[in-house]
C-alpha positions as CSV (number, residue, x, y, z in Angstrom):
1,M,14.2,13.1,-11.6
2,K,11.4,13.6,-9.0
3,F,8.9,12.7,-11.8
4,L,10.1,9.1,-11.6
5,F,9.0,8.9,-8.0
6,Y,5.5,10.2,-9.0
7,G,5.5,7.6,-11.8
8,L,6.1,4.9,-9.1
9,A,3.2,6.4,-7.1
10,V,1.0,6.2,-10.2
11,L,1.9,2.5,-10.6
12,A,1.0,1.9,-7.0
13,G,-2.3,3.8,-7.4
14,L,-3.1,1.8,-10.5
15,S,-2.3,-1.5,-8.7
16,N,-4.6,-0.8,-5.8
17,P,-7.9,-1.6,-7.4
18,I,-6.3,-4.5,-9.4
19,Q,-4.9,-5.9,-6.1
20,S,-8.3,-5.5,-4.4
21,A,-10.2,-7.3,-7.1
22,S,-7.6,-10.0,-7.5
23,N,-7.5,-10.6,-3.8
24,A,-11.3,-10.8,-3.7
25,A,-11.3,-13.4,-6.5
26,L,-8.7,-15.5,-4.7
27,N,-10.8,-15.3,-1.5
28,K,-14.0,-16.2,-3.3
29,G,-12.2,-19.1,-5.0
30,A,-10.4,-20.4,-1.9
31,G,-13.3,-19.8,0.4
32,Q,-11.0,-18.7,3.1
33,P,-9.2,-15.3,3.5
34,L,-6.1,-16.8,5.1
35,A,-5.7,-19.3,2.3
36,A,-6.1,-16.5,-0.2
37,G,-3.5,-14.6,1.8
38,L,-1.0,-17.5,1.6
39,V,-1.4,-17.6,-2.2
40,I,-1.1,-13.8,-2.5
41,Y,2.2,-13.8,-0.5
42,A,3.6,-16.9,-2.2
43,V,3.2,-15.0,-5.5
44,A,4.7,-11.9,-4.0
45,V,7.7,-13.8,-2.5
46,T,8.3,-15.5,-5.9
47,G,8.3,-12.1,-7.5
48,L,10.8,-10.7,-4.9
49,L,13.1,-13.7,-5.3
50,A,13.1,-13.2,-9.1
51,G,13.9,-9.5,-8.5
52,V,16.8,-10.4,-6.2
53,A,18.1,-12.8,-8.8
54,V,18.0,-10.1,-11.5
55,A,19.6,-7.6,-9.2
56,A,22.4,-10.0,-8.4
57,L,23.0,-10.4,-12.2
58,F,23.6,-6.6,-12.2
59,G,26.0,-6.8,-9.2
60,V,23.7,-5.7,-6.4
61,S,24.9,-7.1,-3.1
62,F,22.9,-7.9,-0.1
63,R,25.9,-8.3,2.2
64,G,25.6,-6.6,5.5
65,L,21.8,-6.4,5.3
66,G,21.3,-8.0,8.7
67,G,23.4,-5.4,10.4
68,K,21.6,-2.6,8.6
69,L,18.2,-4.0,9.5
70,G,19.2,-4.6,13.1
71,V,19.6,-0.9,13.9
72,L,16.2,0.1,12.6
73,P,13.4,1.2,15.0
74,W,10.7,-1.3,15.7
75,W,8.1,0.6,13.7
76,A,10.2,0.2,10.5
77,F,8.9,-3.4,10.4
78,V,5.1,-2.8,10.8
79,G,4.8,-2.2,7.0
80,G,4.5,-5.9,6.5
81,L,1.7,-6.2,9.0
82,A,0.0,-3.2,7.4
83,N,0.3,-4.8,4.0
84,L,-1.2,-8.1,5.4
85,T,-4.0,-6.1,6.9
86,F,-4.7,-4.4,3.6
87,T,-4.5,-7.7,1.7
88,L,-6.9,-9.6,3.9
89,A,-9.3,-6.6,4.2
90,A,-9.4,-6.3,0.4
91,A,-9.9,-10.0,0.0
92,I,-12.8,-10.1,2.4
93,S,-14.6,-6.8,1.7
94,T,-14.2,-6.0,-2.0
95,Q,-16.7,-8.7,-3.1
96,K,-19.2,-7.2,-0.7
97,I,-18.8,-3.4,-1.1
98,G,-17.2,-3.3,-4.6
99,S,-13.8,-2.1,-5.7
100,G,-15.0,1.5,-5.7
101,G,-16.3,1.4,-2.1
102,F,-13.2,-0.3,-0.9
103,T,-10.8,2.0,-2.7
104,V,-12.7,5.1,-1.6
105,T,-12.6,4.0,2.0
106,V,-8.9,3.3,1.8
107,L,-8.2,6.6,0.0
108,V,-10.1,8.7,2.5
109,L,-8.3,7.2,5.5
110,A,-4.9,7.2,3.6
111,V,-5.2,10.9,2.8
112,T,-6.3,11.8,6.3
113,L,-3.6,9.8,8.0
114,S,-0.9,10.9,5.6
115,I,-1.5,14.5,6.5
116,V,-1.2,13.7,10.2
117,F,2.0,11.7,9.6
118,D,3.4,14.7,7.6
119,Q,2.4,17.3,10.1
120,F,4.1,15.6,13.0
121,G,6.9,13.9,11.1
122,L,5.8,10.5,12.3
123,M,7.8,7.3,11.6
124,G,10.8,9.3,10.4
125,L,9.1,11.3,7.7
126,P,10.1,14.9,7.1
127,V,7.7,17.4,8.6
128,R,5.3,18.9,6.0
129,N,2.9,21.3,7.6
130,A,-0.9,20.8,7.2
131,T,-1.4,24.1,5.5
132,W,-4.8,25.3,4.4
133,P,-4.1,24.5,0.7
134,R,-3.1,20.9,1.6
135,L,-6.1,20.5,3.8
136,L,-8.4,21.9,1.1
137,G,-6.8,19.6,-1.4
138,A,-7.3,16.6,0.9
139,A,-11.0,17.7,1.4
140,L,-11.5,18.0,-2.4
141,A,-9.8,14.6,-3.0
142,V,-12.0,12.9,-0.3
143,G,-15.1,14.6,-1.7
144,G,-14.2,13.5,-5.3
145,V,-13.6,9.9,-4.5
146,T,-16.7,9.8,-2.3
147,L,-18.8,11.1,-5.3
148,V,-17.1,8.4,-7.5
149,S,-18.2,5.7,-5.1
150,M,-21.8,7.0,-4.7
151,F,-22.7,7.5,-8.3
């Protein structure tokens, strides 16, 4: 069953350069990053609304959602701002540094920060120690993606 979650991670990884290139094209066409961001999120909200409609057809209920959200810590809501930051950064910089350069920069920082989050169990994540094999794997991943962007 865990392989399904890795499958979702694969989809997210595949969507990253597609999203960056698409965001860059919208920014170039709109001539304004915030306008591109509005279009990006309008499309995303439309997709979410369609997903909610399909879920409702299958009996998924959203009753009591407000109460559930109301007890979450403040940092549970920063994901939207992080996504907005990513979206605007991709829209602005991918045209200038290329999809490879943008993706490598994102991956290097994502790998590094994810190890810190795991090590200390930040934002409610379970603790996963930064063992030397994990650190070596991170270094190899960073080295690999850096080589990809350089050559």
